BALOKE-357685 format. One record per residue (C-alpha): residue in one letter; x, y, z. Coordinates in steps of 0.1 Angstrom, whole numbers, plus 5000, padded with zeros to 4 digits. Example, Ala and Ser with C-alpha at 12.3 -4.5 7.8 and 13.67 -1.06 7.14 Angstrom:
   rest     c1     c2     c3
      A   5123   4955   5078
      S   5137   4989   5071
***
This chain:
   rest     c1     c2     c3
      V   4793   4773   4850
      T   4776   4804   4836
      E   4754   4806   4867
      N   4784   4802   4890
      R   4803   4829   4872
      S   4774   4853   4875
      D   4772   4847   4913
      L   4809   4855   4916
      E   4806   4886   4896
      D   4777   4897   4918
      L   4800   4895   4949
      H   4817   4926   4937
      L   4786   4946   4947
      Y   4791   4934   4983
      A   4828   4942   4984
      T   4846   4973   4997
      P   4870   4992   4973
      R   4900   4973   4988
      E   4883   4940   4985
      Q   4873   4948   4949
      R   4909   4956   4940
      F   4922   4925   4957
      R   4897   4903   4938
      R   4905   4920   4905
      F   4943   4914   4908
      A   4944   4881   4926
      S   4953   4853   4902
      L   4954   4822   4924
      E   4926   4803   4941
      F   4931   4775   4967
      E   4902   4757   4983
      G   4878   4786   4976
      Q   4902   4813   4989
      L   4918   4839   4966
      F   4955   4847   4968
      M   4978   4872   4951
      T   5012   4864   4938
      P   5040   4888   4946
      Y   5037   4899   4910
      D   4999   4906   4915
      F   5007   4927   4946
      I   5032   4949   4928
      Q   5007   4954   4900
      A   4980   4963   4924
      V   5000   4991   4940
      T   5016   5005   4908
      S   4990   5000   4881
      D   4954   5009   4876
      E   4945   4975   4860
      P   4961   4940   4858
      K   4985   4937   4829
      R   4974   4901   4822
      K   4939   4896   4808
      Q   4922   4880   4838
      E   4891   4884   4860
      F   4886   4877   4896
      Y   4862   4849   4888
      N   4888   4833   4865
      A   4917   4828   4890
      K   4939   4798   4884
      T   4931   4769   4908
      A   4962   4756   4926
      R   4966   4721   4940
      E   4981   4716   4975
      N   5013   4701   4960
      E   5016   4731   4937
      L   5012   4755   4966
      N   5038   4737   4986
      Q   5062   4738   4956
      I   5056   4775   4953
      L   5064   4781   4990
      M   5096   4761   4987
      E   5110   4790   4967
      T   5105   4814   4996
      P   5138   4827   5011
      P   5143   4831   5048
      V   5139   4866   5062
      W   5176   4872   5066
      K   5179   4868   5028
      G   5154   4895   5021
      S   5161   4924   4998
      S   5145   4953   4979
      K   5140   4929   4950
      L   5122   4902   4970
      F   5088   4905   4953
      R   5103   4909   4919
      N   5125   4879   4923
      L   5096   4857   4936
      N   5074   4870   4908
      E   5047   4843   4904
      K   5062   4820   4930
      G   5044   4832   4961
      V   5010   4835   4977
      I   4996   4865   4996
      S   4963   4864   5015
      Y   4938   4892   5017
      T   4947   4902   5053
      E   4984   4902   5043
      Y   4976   4924   5014
      L   4960   4949   5038
      F   4991   4946   5061
      L   5015   4953   5032
      L   4994   4983   5021
      C   4998   4997   5057
      I   5036   4993   5054
      L   5038   5013   5022
      T   5025   5045   5039
      K   5042   5043   5073
      P   5072   5064   5083
      H   5104   5046   5095
      A   5098   5060   5130
      G   5066   5040   5130
      F   5083   5006   5123
      R   5091   5001   5160
      I   5055   5008   5170
      A   5043   4983   5143
      F   5066   4956   5157
      N   5055   4962   5193
      M   5018   4959   5182
      F   5025   4923   5171
      D   5048   4915   5200
      T   5019   4910   5224
      D   5039   4892   5251
      G   5067   4918   5251
      N   5097   4894   5246
      E   5112   4915   5217
      M   5103   4887   5193
      V   5072   4880   5172
      D   5061   4844   5166
      K   5037   4830   5141
      K   5008   4829   5165
      E   5012   4866   5173
      F   5013   4875   5136
      L   4982   4855   5129
      V   4962   4877   5153
      L   4964   4901   5123
      Q   4940   4878   5105
      E   4914   4881   5132
      I   4917   4919   5137
      F   4911   4926   5100
      R   4883   4900   5097
      K   4865   4915   5127
      K   4869   4950   5114
      N   4854   4939   5080
      E   4825   4921   5096
      K   4816   4950   5118
      R   4814   4972   5087
      E   4790   4949   5068
      K   4755   4959   5062
      R   4725   4936   5061
      G   4718   4920   5027
      D   4722   4887   5010
      E   4736   4864   5037
      E   4747   4838   5011
      K   4767   4863   4990
      R   4784   4877   5021
      A   4794   4842   5032
      M   4808   4835   4997
      L   4828   4867   4999
      R   4842   4858   5033
      L   4853   4824   5020
      Q   4871   4840   4991
      L   4889   4866   5013
      Y   4896   4847   5046
      G   4894   4810   5036
      Y   4866   4800   5060
      H   4830   4807   5069
      T   4822   4829   5099
      P   4790   4834   5118
      T   4775   4869   5112
      N   4745   4872   5135
      N   4767   4883   5164
      V   4789   4908   5146
      L   4765   4929   5125
      R   4759   4964   5137
      T   4724   4973   5144
      E   4707   5000   5124
      G   4717   5035   5134
      E   4750   5025   5150
      D   4780   5045   5140
      L   4795   5031   5107
      V   4825   5054   5104
      S   4854   5032   5096
      R   4889   5038   5108
      S   4920   5029   5088
      Y   4933   4993   5090
      W   4965   5006   5106
      D   4945   5024   5133
      T   4924   4992   5138
      L   4956   4972   5142
      R   4970   4997   5167
      R   4939   4997   5188
      S   4931   4960   5187
      T   4965   4943   5190
      S   4971   4959   5224
      Q   4941   4941   5237
      A   4948   4908   5220
      L   4959   4889   5251
      F   4927   4900   5269
      S   4903   4888   5242
      D   4895   4857   5222
      L   4919   4868   5194
      A   4949   4850   5207
      E   4929   4818   5213
      R   4915   4821   5178
      A   4951   4824   5164
      D   4957   4789   5177
      D   4928   4776   5155
      L   4940   4797   5126
      S   4976   4783   5127
      S   4962   4748   5123
      S   4935   4754   5098
      L   4948   4781   5074
      S   4973   4774   5046
      D   5008   4788   5049
      T   5017   4818   5028
      T   5048   4834   5014
      L   5050   4859   5043
      L   5045   4833   5070
      V   5073   4811   5055
      H   5095   4842   5050
      F   5091   4854   5085
      F   5088   4821   5105
      G   5104   4794   5083
      K   5089   4764   5066
      K   5081   4747   5099
      G   5066   4779   5114
      K   5089   4777   5145
      A   5112   4806   5138
      E   5107   4840   5155
      L   5110   4875   5140
      N   5132   4901   5156
      F   5129   4939   5152
      E   5159   4942   5129
      D   5146   4917   5104
      F   5111   4933   5106
      Y   5125   4968   5100
      R   5145   4956   5071
      F   5115   4939   5055
      M   5094   4971   5058
      D   5121   4993   5045
      N   5129   4969   5016
      L   5092   4968   5006
      Q   5089   5006   5005
      T   5121   5008   4985
      E   5110   4981   4960
      V   5077   4997   4952
      L   5094   5031   4947
      E   5121   5016   4925
      I   5094   5000   4903
      E   5075   5033   4899
      F   5107   5052   4892
      L   5120   5027   4867
      S   5087   5026   4848
      Y   5094   5063   4839
      S   5132   5065   4838
      N   5137   5042   4807
      G   5170   5030   4820
      M   5184   5065   4829
      N   5195   5078   4863
      T   5168   5104   4865
      I   5131   5110   4855
      S   5119   5143   4841
      E   5102   5168   4863
      E   5070   5162   4843
      D   5071   5125   4849
      F   5075   5132   4886
      A   5044   5153   4884
      H   5025   5125   4867
      I   5035   5101   4895
      L   5024   5125   4922
      L   4990   5133   4906
      R   4980   5098   4893
      Y   4963   5087   4925
      T   4946   5120   4935
      N   4911   5135   4930
      V   4925   5166   4912
      E   4898   5175   4886
      N   4920   5194   4862
      T   4955   5178   4862
      S   4964   5195   4829
      S   4966   5229   4846
      Y   4992   5215   4871
      L   5013   5200   4843
      E   5011   5231   4821
      N   5020   5252   4851
      M   5051   5231   4857
      R   5062   5231   4821
      C   5061   5269   4820
      S   5078   5273   4853
      I   5107   5249   4847
      P   5121   5258   4813
      E   5153   5238   4817
      E   5149   5201   4825
      K   5173   5189   4851
      G   5157   5156   4862
      I   5148   5140   4895
      T   5172   5113   4909
      F   5160   5082   4927
      E   5174   5095   4960
      E   5154   5127   4956
      F   5123   5106   4946
      R   5127   5083   4976
      S   5133   5111   5000
      F   5101   5128   4989
      F   5080   5097   4995
      Q   5096   5092   5029
      F   5085   5127   5037
      L   5049   5119   5024
      N   5048   5090   5048
      N   5054   5116   5076
      L   5027   5139   5062
      E   5007   5139   5094
      D   5037   5151   5115
      F   5044   5177   5089
      T   5009   5190   5091
      I   5012   5193   5129
      A   5045   5212   5124
      M   5028   5236   5101
      Q   5001   5242   5126
      M   5027   5248   5154
      Y   5045   5273   5132
      N   5011   5289   5125
      F   5015   5282   5088
      A   4982   5263   5085
      S   4962   5294   5080
      R   4986   5310   5054
      S   5009   5301   5026
      I   5046   5293   5030
      G   5077   5298   5009
      Q   5103   5273   4999
      D   5127   5279   5028
      E   5099   5276   5053
      F   5087   5244   5036
      K   5121   5228   5037
      R   5126   5238   5074
      A   5092   5224   5084
      V   5098   5191   5065
      Y   5132   5186   5083
      V   5119   5196   5117
      A   5089   5173   5114
      T   5104   5143   5096
      G   5142   5145   5097
      V   5142   5143   5059
      K   5162   5168   5039
      L   5148   5176   5005
      S   5171   5190   4979
      P   5165   5226   4967
      H   5157   5214   4932
      L   5131   5189   4945
      V   5114   5215   4966
      N   5114   5240   4937
      T   5098   5213   4915
      V   5071   5206   4940
      F   5063   5243   4943
      K   5061   5247   4905
      I   5037   5217   4903
      F   5013   5228   4931
      D   5017   5266   4931
      V   4988   5271   4906
      D   4985   5308   4912
      R   5023   5312   4907
      D   5030   5333   4938
      D   5059   5311   4949
      Q   5039   5302   4980
      L   5022   5269   4989
      S   4989   5267   5008
      Y   4974   5238   5027
      K   4947   5234   5000
      E   4973   5235   4972
      F   4994   5207   4986
      I   4985   5187   5017
      G   4949   5180   5008
      I   4960   5166   4974
      M   4989   5146   4989
      K   4966   5129   5014
      D   4948   5114   4984
      R   4981   5102   4969
      L   4988   5082   5001
      N   4956   5062   4995
      R   4971   5048   4963
      G   4939   5046   4943
      F   4913   5038   4969
      R   4897   5071   4965
      G   4893   5066   4928
      Y   4921   5062   4903
      K   4923   5086   4875
      P   4949   5079   4847
      I   4968   5109   4835
      Q   4976   5113   4798
      R   5013   5113   4793
      Y   5026   5138   4767
      T   5061   5134   4754
      T   5077   5168   4752
      F   5104   5177   4726
      K   5129   5182   4755
      S   5122   5147   4768
      C   5127   5131   4733
      V   5160   5149   4728
      R   5172   5140   4763
      K   5163   5103   4759
      E   5179   5102   4725
      L   5212   5116   4739
      Y   5212   5091   4767
      S   5206   5062   4743
      R   5237   5070   4722
***
């Protein structure tokens, strides 16, 4: 047992940051494959470490009848809501490739939902069936294998079993030395690969997958317990929107303590927690000095800002077109560029708060370096290195919370 545990620990050395995070938070194992519960997934995207004391090599082993019982709790897609993952809690299973898919959803603008749906709808009939969705498994597996470097063949095979549930040959997928190893995002891989699915072996491979892989919560949610249902765009859009909303609600509620707003300082903590900012205290101190009267950030303001962040690429292009990329911009210019690029209207108070956080030199102007570069880190949600931020309870926050509690 000790030797086996050591082997499993060693696999972490062969895993990518996303694979490492999945293995750290996944709490279920079935026939050698690791799975997350909906609770695990929420923890993985909102916390730096699992709340329960567990390790990836200590996942609970589930029997087939237990897995089937868990999946019986899955509601159909038309019963989805922004509390789906919280309601399911431990009663669900999410595979590694589905984890990557869900991560993609969290950072995509609403305008991109139709593109995402069309990527799965390979036959163009305005519906996605289970076979088309399973092509996702092959796309992400192939991307991962192409990125692998030569090393311990046995360890890599064990890792693939944990993540994908089956062994795969490697001699025909490894890159040769000197070949370009620059990796694209999983979303970009999905966009590039799915359009070619009908002209490759991926669609044929999906037939084998549907018969050999275990059902998951997403498969049952989308395609029913028998796997015969089809997914239309309206249900797909609602699922993506609900997931984004649910994660934002969880992050907001973790700071609001039951109130309708979070403090400007808490908003700054949330924005900075997944970035590579070296000296976060200077941003927090700058904001405390610049906003003497605490007004609070509502959930609608909070949500609108993260909808804007999901459109950050379009916003950057808009800034370049306005010739703002080479110089700083003021609050009015910022609001106008956000609306033109994304259609999102940010409240004056929210924009002012953002400026007070990131305008380190206090000239009431925001530069590319001061804002966009940092926010690109935030969109990665911890995969560029999580750095916890010390939360200081200010006197204003204590008084405010005491008043609300009465």
